[in-house]
C-alpha positions in Angstrom: -0.2 0.1 -0.1 3.2 2.4 0.9 4.5 1.9 -2.9 1.1 2.4 -4.5 0.5 5.7 -2.4 4.3 6.8 -3.2 3.5 5.8 -7.2 0.3 8.3 -7.2 2.2 11.3 -5.8 4.7 10.9 -8.5 2.1 10.6 -11.1 0.3 13.8 -9.5 4.0 15.4 -9.4 4.5 14.6 -13.0 1.1 15.7 -13.8 1.4 19.1 -12.1 4.2 19.7 -14.0 3.3 18.7 -17.8 -0.4 21.0 -17.3 -1.3 23.6 -17.0 -4.0 23.9 -13.7 -7.6 24.1 -14.3 -8.6 27.4 -12.1 -12.2 27.8 -13.4 -15.3 25.5 -12.0 -15.4 23.3 -15.1 -12.7 20.5 -16.6 -12.5 18.6 -18.9 -9.7 15.4 -17.5 -8.6 14.3 -13.9 -6.7 12.0 -12.2 -6.8 11.1 -8.3 -7.6 8.7 -6.0 -11.0 7.4 -4.1 -11.0 6.1 -1.2 -12.7 2.7 -0.7 -11.1 0.2 -0.8 -8.5 2.7 -2.5 -8.7 3.1 -6.3 -6.6 5.3 -9.4 -9.4 7.2 -10.6 -9.0 8.7 -14.1 -12.1 11.0 -15.3 -12.9 12.5 -18.4 -15.6 14.2 -19.8 -17.0 13.2 -23.5 -19.0 16.2 -23.8 -20.5 18.7 -21.1 -23.0 15.9 -19.6 -21.2 12.4 -20.0 -17.5 11.4 -18.8 -16.3 8.2 -18.5 -14.0 7.1 -15.6 -12.0 4.3 -15.1 -10.4 2.8 -11.9 -8.1 0.5 -10.6 -8.6 -0.9 -7.3 -5.8 -2.4 -5.1 -6.3 -3.8 -1.8 -5.0 -7.1 0.3 -7.3 -9.1 -1.6 -6.1 -8.5 -5.2 -6.7 -6.2 -8.0 -10.7 -4.9 -10.0 -10.6 -2.7 -12.6 -13.8 -0.7 -13.4 -15.0 1.3 -16.3 -18.2 3.9 -15.7 -19.9 5.7 -17.7 -21.5 9.1 -16.2 -24.2 11.1 -17.1 -23.5 14.6 -15.4 -26.5 17.2 -14.8 -25.5 20.4 -13.2 -27.2 21.7 -9.8 -27.6 25.2 -10.5 -27.5 26.5 -6.5 -23.9 25.8 -6.4 -21.4 26.5 -9.1 -18.9 23.8 -9.9 -21.6 21.0 -8.6 -23.0 17.9 -10.6 -24.9 15.1 -10.0 -24.3 11.9 -11.6 -25.3 8.5 -12.7 -24.5 5.4 -14.7 -23.8 2.1 -15.8 -20.1 0.2 -15.9 -18.3 -3.0 -15.8 -15.7 -4.8 -13.7 -13.2 -7.1 -13.1 -11.6 -8.6 -10.3 -8.4 -10.9 -9.8 -8.0 -12.0 -6.2 -5.7 -13.3 -4.4 -5.0 -16.7 -1.7 -5.8 -14.5 0.9 -9.3 -13.9 -0.7 -9.9 -17.6 -1.9 -9.3 -18.5 2.3 -11.8 -16.1 2.9 -14.3 -16.9 0.8 -14.2 -20.6 0.2 -17.0 -21.1 -1.5 -16.4 -18.5 -4.4 -15.2 -20.1 -7.3 -11.9 -19.1 -8.4 -9.5 -16.3 -8.4 -11.6 -13.7 -11.3 -14.7 -11.7 -10.6 -16.5 -10.3 -13.5 -19.8 -8.5 -13.2 -21.6 -4.8 -13.5 -21.5 -1.7 -11.6 -23.7 1.5 -11.1 -23.2 5.0 -9.7 -24.6 7.5 -8.5 -22.9 10.3 -7.2 -22.1 14.3 -6.4 -18.7 15.6 -8.0 -17.9 19.6 -7.1 -15.0 21.2 -9.3 -13.5 24.1 -6.9 -13.3 27.0 -8.5 -9.8 28.6 -8.0 -8.1 25.4 -7.6 -7.4 22.5 -9.8 -9.4 20.2 -7.5 -11.9 17.9 -8.0 -13.8 16.1 -5.4 -16.6 13.7 -5.6 -18.4 11.6 -3.3 -20.3 8.3 -5.0 -22.1 5.3 -4.0 -21.2 2.5 -6.3 -23.3 -0.8 -6.2 -22.3 -3.7 -8.1 -23.6 -7.2 -9.4 -20.7 -9.8 -9.4 -21.7 -12.5 -12.2 -18.9 -14.4 -12.9 -16.1 -15.9 -10.5 -19.2 -16.2 -7.4 -22.4 -14.2 -7.7 -23.2 -11.8 -5.4 -24.6 -8.1 -5.1 -21.9 -5.6 -3.6 -23.1 -2.5 -2.0 -20.2 -1.2 -0.3 -18.7 0.1 -3.3 -17.8 3.8 -4.2 -16.3 6.2 -1.5 -14.6 9.7 -1.2 -12.6 11.1 -4.8 -10.0 13.5 -5.0 -8.4 14.1 -8.4 -6.1 16.8 -10.2 -7.7 18.5 -12.8 -6.3 19.7 -16.0 
């Protein structure tokens, strides 16, 4: 986990040096972290109201990659604040620790569908975006089960 955190800090430094800061209340692309269970997040807007987000989760049980398609809408009373909702998909690769913890689940792979519901705020005057969301998922391959505990607080550098 310490190595992952160090890699993310170095990545932020490289991006900060390579791109001009976005100081307005909108942004095109952002990269950062989402905290639960711990992910690197990359988000880019395709137009004013649609974005794609890629998440790479790393935790003690393995690795999971998630792709989300997000529909965004403005919240008119607060500049820079948007709601978002959308579908997605994931694939996870789990280690022996996960298999020991859940012996009734087949193998070390998990493939399924996701949803997302959240709020996204671009801080005006700073190249920072903050989001909070809920990301329920239904695992279909590996072992079928519903997971309602994904999502969390995201902090990203915008450019």
